[in-house]
C-alpha positions in Angstrom: 15.1 21.8 30.0 15.1 23.4 26.5 13.8 26.9 26.6 12.3 28.7 23.7 14.9 31.3 24.5 17.6 28.7 23.7 16.1 27.7 20.2 16.0 31.5 19.0 19.6 31.8 19.0 21.7 35.0 17.6 23.0 35.9 14.4 25.9 34.4 13.1 28.3 34.6 10.1 28.3 30.8 9.6 27.1 29.5 6.4 24.5 27.4 8.1 22.8 27.6 11.2 20.4 25.3 13.1 18.5 25.9 16.3 19.6 24.4 19.4 16.9 22.0 19.5 16.9 20.9 15.9 21.0 20.2 16.7 20.2 18.0 19.7 17.3 15.9 17.7 19.7 15.8 14.6 22.6 14.6 16.9 20.3 12.0 18.6 19.2 10.7 15.0 22.8 10.2 14.1 23.5 8.4 17.4 20.6 6.0 16.8 21.6 5.4 13.2 25.2 4.4 14.5 23.9 2.2 17.0 21.3 0.8 14.3 24.4 0.2 12.0 26.6 -1.0 14.9 23.9 -3.8 15.8 23.3 -5.0 12.5 26.9 -5.7 12.2 27.8 -7.1 15.6 24.6 -9.3 15.1 25.8 -10.3 11.5 22.7 -9.3 9.9 22.6 -9.3 6.1 21.6 -5.7 5.3 21.3 -4.0 2.1 23.4 -0.9 2.7 23.3 1.4 -0.2 19.6 2.4 0.2 19.9 2.6 3.8 23.1 4.9 4.0 21.5 6.9 1.1 18.5 7.7 3.3 21.1 9.0 6.0 22.9 10.9 3.6 19.7 12.6 2.3 18.4 13.5 5.9 21.7 15.3 6.5 21.6 17.0 3.0 18.0 18.3 3.6 19.0 19.6 7.2 21.9 21.1 5.7 19.8 22.9 3.3 17.4 24.0 5.7 20.2 25.3 7.6 21.5 27.6 4.7 18.3 28.8 3.7 18.0 30.1 7.4 21.1 31.7 7.3 22.1 33.0 4.2 18.6 33.5 2.6 17.0 34.6 5.6 14.0 32.3 5.1 13.2 31.0 8.7 9.9 29.6 8.0 11.2 27.4 5.0 14.1 26.3 7.1 11.8 25.3 9.9 9.7 23.1 7.6 13.0 21.6 5.7 14.5 20.7 8.9 11.5 19.4 10.4 11.0 17.2 7.9 14.6 16.0 8.0 14.2 15.1 11.4 11.2 13.1 11.1 12.0 11.2 8.2 15.5 10.8 9.3 14.5 9.2 12.8 11.8 7.1 10.8 14.5 5.6 8.8 16.9 5.0 11.5 14.5 3.3 13.6 13.1 1.2 10.7 16.5 -0.2 10.4 16.9 -0.5 14.3 13.5 -2.3 14.4 14.3 -4.9 11.7 17.8 -5.7 13.2 16.0 -6.7 16.4 14.2 -9.7 14.7 13.8 -12.4 15.8 12.0 -11.2 18.7 13.1 -12.9 22.1 9.5 -13.4 23.5 6.4 -15.0 22.0 3.5 -12.9 20.5 0.9 -11.9 22.9 -1.8 -11.4 20.0 -4.0 -14.5 21.4 -4.1 -12.4 24.8 -5.2 -9.3 23.1 -7.6 -10.8 21.0 -9.2 -12.1 24.3 -9.1 -8.7 25.9 -10.9 -7.2 22.7 -13.4 -9.9 23.2 -14.0 -8.8 26.6 -14.4 -5.1 25.1 -17.1 -6.5 22.8 -14.9 -6.2 19.6 -14.3 -9.1 16.9 -12.1 -8.0 14.2 -13.7 -10.3 11.4 -17.0 -9.2 12.5 -16.1 -5.8 11.9 -14.6 -6.3 8.6 -17.9 -8.2 7.7 -19.8 -5.0 8.6 -17.5 -2.8 6.7 -18.0 -5.0 3.5 -21.6 -4.2 3.3 -20.3 -0.4 2.6 -17.6 -0.8 0.0 -17.3 3.1 -1.0 -16.8 3.9 2.8 -14.6 1.0 3.0 -12.3 2.5 0.1 -12.4 6.0 1.9 -11.0 4.3 5.0 -8.3 2.9 3.1 -7.1 6.1 1.8 -7.3 7.6 5.4 -5.3 4.8 6.9 -2.5 5.3 4.4 -2.6 9.0 4.8 -0.5 9.1 8.2 2.8 10.0 6.9 1.2 12.5 4.7 -0.4 14.1 7.4 2.7 14.3 9.5 4.7 16.1 7.0 1.6 18.5 6.0 1.7 19.3 9.8 5.4 20.1 10.0 4.9 22.2 6.9 2.0 24.2 8.3 3.5 24.6 11.8 6.5 26.1 10.2 4.4 28.4 8.0 2.7 29.7 10.8 6.0 30.4 12.8 5.1 28.0 15.5 8.6 26.8 16.0 8.0 25.7 19.9 4.9 23.5 18.9 6.7 22.3 16.0 9.8 21.2 18.0 7.2 19.6 20.7 5.5 17.9 17.9 9.1 16.3 16.7 10.2 15.5 19.9 6.6 13.7 20.9 7.2 11.8 17.4 10.5 10.6 18.6 9.3 9.8 22.3 6.4 7.8 21.2 8.2 5.8 18.7 11.0 4.8 21.1 8.3 3.9 23.5 6.3 1.9 20.9 9.1 0.0 19.8 10.3 -0.7 23.4 7.0 -1.9 24.6 6.5 -4.1 21.3 10.0 -5.8 21.9 9.1 -6.9 25.4 5.7 -8.0 24.7 5.5 -8.3 20.8 2.2 -8.5 18.5 1.6 -8.2 15.0 -2.1 -7.6 14.8 -5.2 -9.9 14.3 -4.7 -10.7 10.5 -2.0 -13.2 11.5 -4.4 -14.9 13.9 -7.9 -14.7 12.6 -9.2 -15.0 9.0 -11.8 -13.5 7.2 -13.6 -14.6 3.9 -11.9 -13.8 0.8 -15.1 -11.9 -0.6 -15.1 -9.7 2.7 -11.4 -8.7 2.1 -11.8 -8.1 -1.5 -15.2 -5.9 -0.8 -13.2 -3.9 1.7 -9.8 -3.7 -0.2 -7.9 -4.6 3.1 -4.0 -4.9 2.5 -3.6 -7.7 5.2 -4.7 -11.3 4.1 -3.8 -14.8 5.7 -0.6 -15.0 3.7 0.6 -11.5 4.8 -0.3 -12.4 8.5 1.6 -15.5 8.3 4.7 -13.4 6.8 4.4 -11.1 9.9 4.7 -14.0 12.2 7.5 -15.1 10.2 9.5 -12.1 10.7 8.9 -12.1 14.5 10.0 -15.6 15.1 12.4 -16.0 12.4 13.3 -12.7 11.0 14.1 -11.5 7.4 17.0 -13.1 5.7 18.1 -9.7 4.2 17.2 -6.4 5.7 16.1 -4.0 2.7 13.7 -1.1 2.2 11.4 -3.5 0.3 10.9 -6.1 3.2 10.3 -3.3 5.8 6.6 -2.9 6.9 4.8 -1.9 9.6 5.2 -4.6 12.5 4.4 -2.8 16.0 0.9 -3.4 16.7 0.5 -2.6 20.5 0.6 0.1 21.0 -0.8 1.7 17.8 1.4 4.0 15.9 -1.4 4.9 13.7 -3.3 5.9 16.7 -0.4 7.9 17.9 0.1 9.8 14.6 -3.7 10.5 14.4 -3.6 12.1 17.8 -0.3 14.1 17.3 -1.8 15.8 14.1 -5.0 16.7 15.9 -3.5 17.6 19.1 -0.8 19.9 17.6 -2.9 21.7 15.1 -5.1 23.0 17.8 -5.7 26.7 17.1 -5.4 26.6 13.6 -7.5 26.5 10.6 -6.6 23.1 9.9 -7.9 21.5 13.3 -11.5 20.7 12.1 -10.5 19.1 9.1 -7.8 17.0 10.8 -10.1 16.1 13.8 -12.6 14.9 11.3 -10.1 12.9 9.1 -8.2 11.2 12.2 -11.7 10.4 14.0 -12.3 8.2 10.8 -8.8 6.8 11.5 -10.1 5.0 14.2 -12.2 2.5 12.1 -9.7 2.4 9.6 -6.9 1.4 11.7 -9.4 -1.3 13.4 -10.5 -2.9 10.3 -7.2 -3.0 8.4 -6.2 -5.7 10.3 -3.0 -4.6 11.8 -4.3 -3.6 15.4 -6.3 -4.9 17.9 -8.8 -2.7 19.6 -6.7 -2.6 22.9 -3.9 -1.4 20.6 -5.5 1.9 20.3 -5.8 2.5 24.0 -2.0 1.7 24.2 -1.3 4.5 21.6 -3.3 6.9 23.3 -1.5 6.0 26.7 1.9 6.5 24.9 0.7 9.8 23.3 -0.3 11.4 26.6 2.9 10.3 28.4 5.2 11.4 25.4 3.3 15.0 25.5 3.7 15.4 29.2 7.5 14.7 28.7 7.8 17.1 25.7 6.4 19.8 27.4 8.7 19.5 30.1 12.1 19.1 27.8 11.0 22.1 25.7 9.4 25.3 27.6 8.3 28.7 26.4 10.8 31.4 27.4 10.5 32.8 31.3 10.2 36.4 30.5 7.7 36.8 27.4 4.5 36.2 28.7 2.0 36.9 25.6 3.0 34.9 22.7 4.8 32.1 24.6 1.9 31.4 26.8 -0.4 31.0 23.5 2.1 28.9 21.9 2.3 26.7 25.0 -1.4 26.4 25.3 -1.6 25.0 21.8 1.1 22.5 22.4 
């Protein structure tokens, strides 16, 4: 188990210093990165290597700057934010390459089944879009909210670091990694790409709502799943995991880990709106959101057992543990 006592560490004369939990996560990211590169080479994938390798180097550089700031400049909050950001962006980068190396997928898409499940639950994507098209101003707001997920994650990292909530921040990062692993594993076994690849909407409704997904893009997602990209490059990488919804997972992460801070209520309001934003965007079925919720709950349970508060100190650690 990873205790907070382990994470605090002792003073050192080293030029840089990372906390044990940060080191474990950075080593894990490095392992996944090497695995992704090895798979790409072994499977003879055509990859535009410079942008990916540059991203890996940027992650290491950001983590090194954070470690230097902690040791030489005695700025632990800044260090927490820099290294936390490096961990999140680094794992996002290596997992993106890993996901696209997996194409084409070994199993058929299950979207027709998910559409049937949605129908049983009373949800129909074209009807939801048609309703949203009556309120274009609201649709525009939902569009901004939908695209705010990554920014919210980064702001949460910065805020938790600024509040010196290292235990909560490390659990937040671990949950982000575990949920993405679960989401990709589930999606690879039972893949789906969302309703836009299987259901059509009137062009007038699409334009009125400002939806990014259209029939051509849906066909592109199906082609990726069934054939794969000719060349893996950052410009062709896009969100492809539908079930479980990682947008739902990110929204839950932000709200859950901001409990007890001044940002909780705004985060809760914004991410409540993330539900219709995610549904109407075209990349997710209704059942995807329930899948995201299940993955999130399981991942929080695991993270809480991997990273525990100190055994001896009761006051502060209990508060931090309760908030996570």
